[in-house]
N, C-alpha and C positions, 0 to 999 in steps of 0.2 A: 504494500500500500504506500503510495507516494504521500509525502508530507508537504503540505503547503507552507510549512514553517521554513522551508529551505530557501530562505531569502536573506539578503543582506540589508539590515536597517538599523538605525540608531535613533533613540529618542532622548532629547536633552531637556532637563528640567527648567521651569520658569525662573527659579532663583538664579541660575547661572546666567540666563539672558539678561535679567535685571542688573546683575553685577557688571556684565560687559557693557550694557547700555549706559550705565552711570559713568563709565570711563571716557565717554565721548562728549565733546562740547555740544555738538548738535546731534541728538539721537533721534533720527527720522520720524516718520509717522505723519500725522496730519491728513486732511482729507480735502485739500483744495487743488483742483486742477489735475492734469495728467502728470504722473511721475514715473520715473524709471530707475530701477536699482539692479545691480549685477555683481557677480563675483567670478573671477577666473580661478579655477583650481589648479594647483601645481602637482597634483597626484591623482589617484584614482577616486572617482565619484563614490565608489563602494566603501572607501576607507575614510572619507571625509567625516569628521565627528558629528556633523549635522545632517547627514544623509536622510532624506525625507521620503524616499520612494522604495517600493519593492523591486528587487533585482533578482532575476532567476540566476542562481549560482552557476549552473552549468549551461544555461540557455536551452534546456531541454523541455521546457514547458511553454505553452502559448499564453502565459500570464506573466505579469511583471515586465520590467524592462529587459531587453536582450542584454546579456552580459558581454558588451562589446570589448571591455578591457581585457579579459582573459582570452576571449576568442581572437581579439586583435593581435595577440602575440604570435599568432600563426598566419595572419592574413594582412596585417598593416605594416607600414614602415616602422622599423625598430631602431632604438638607440643601440649603436654598435657596441657600447661597453656593457650595458645592462641586459641587452636582448629583449627589452620590453618596449611596447608601443607607447606607453604613457609619456607625454611631453614631446613625442615625435609624430607617431601615426595617429594618436588620439589625445586631444586636449579638450577640456571641459569648460563651458561657460554656463552659469545659471543666471537668468534674467527675469525680473518681475516688473511688469508694467501695470499701473493702477490708474483708474480714472472713474469718478462718479459711482463708486460702489462696485465696479467691475474690475476683475483682474485677468491678466494673461501671464501665465508662468511657462517659461521656455527652458528646457534642459537640453543643452546643445553639445553634441560631440563633434568636434572639428576633426575630420578624418583625412588621412593620407594613405594611399595604397602602397603596396610593396612591389608593384610592377610585375607581379607573378599571378596573383589572383585578382587584385584590384589595381587600378591606376587612377591618377589624378587626385584631386582634393574636393571635399564637399562637406556640408554640414548636415548631420543626421539629427533631427530635432523632434523631441516630444513636447507638444504644446497643450496646455490645459487652460480652459476659460471657466470662470465662475464669478461668484460674488464674494466681497470681503467686507470686514468691519475694521475701521481704523482703531487701533489701540495705542497706548502709550509706547512710543518707540518703534512702532511697526504696524503690521497688518495681519489680521486673522483671516486666512483664506478658507472658504467653505468647500464642501465637496464639489468637484468640478461638474459642470453640466455639459461640457463639450471637450473632446480630446482628439488630437490628430498626431500622426507621425509622418514626417516628410524627409526627403533627401534632396538637396540642391543639385543642380546640374554641375558636371565636372568630375564626379566620382563615378567610376564605371566598373562593373564586373566584366573581366576580360577572359575568363575561362568559360568553356562551353560544357564541361562535364558536370556531373553531380558530385557534390562533396558535402559532408555533414556540417561544415562550418562556413559555407558560402551563404551567409545570412542576408546580406544587403543587396538589393537589386541595383540596377543602373539608374542614376538620377537624370532628369527630375522625376520624382515619384512621391505619391502621398495617399494615405488612407485616413479616414476619420470615423468618429463614433456614430455618424449618421448613416454609414454605409452598411450593407448587408454582408455577412460572412459568405453568402452564396453568390455575391456579385461576380460577374465574369472577370472583372479587373482584379479583384481581390484574390480569387483562386489562381489566376495566371501569375500573380506576383509571388506565390509561395512555391519555393523550390522543392522538388520531389524527384523520385526515381524515374518518373515518366518524362522528365526533361524540361519542365518549366523552371524558370530561374527566379530566385528571390529569397523570401523569408523562411522557406522550408517549414511551414506550419508553426512558426514561432510567434506570430502576431496576427490577431484578428480584430476587426472593429468592435465586436461584442465585448471584448475584455478591456478596452481602453479606459473605461470609467470605473471599473470595479476591481482592478487588480494592480494598479501602479501607485496612484496618489489619491489620498482621501481627505486632505486638508492639513493645514499647519499654520503656525504663526511665524511670520518672517520679521525678524528684528533688523532694522536698517540704521545707517548713519551716513549723512550726506547722500551720495549716490551708490553706496555699497550695501550689500547684504552682509550682516555681521554674524548672524546665527539664525537657527531655525528651531523652534520649540513647540511643545504641545502637538506633536506629530500624530495625525490620525491615519493609520494605514487601513486600506479597505479590506484586507484579508484577516 
């Protein structure tokens, strides 16, 4: 029996966030006009102390985020010294945009191919939309009402065979939570032994809103995300 607890997640307490917030001169928040906040990670998303999403450890389930980091060590450009894709073939940016009670949360993997399986560069993006409440020092994001996963033009799958880790199709490409799992485009995007290329049953529209992100409070300062607390995971 498979355990859905096989995820990577971390939940940080409110007390820590309050302590961090007090250390900044201008500790974000507020609810006037459009605002944007972001953070660039210098390591793995799965190892960030404030990770707020479910991540499939081995990428062998069609729920949670695809584990690009570990998979990428076989398919993306690598650091010659460490043999890892982090910082070379995979870099992360988290961006939060808020306006008039609505948020857009983007989890962006900047990818670079290894010129064997993939070539070029592109952004692989999980995007969530929903409503928020302004709180002291940040924003409390509710359960998303819309989700999508997209890949920008420039990143391409260049092999024609079937392989267990050829997860990402050629960009541009997108699916979203309003689509049907049975849609022709969705099925054609999933790599399998019959020869179609792409996500190999790793990602379906039906799971975007109930398997990755369930809500959290983002603490901000200036234009930066400084911590994420009160994480609500959907599983």
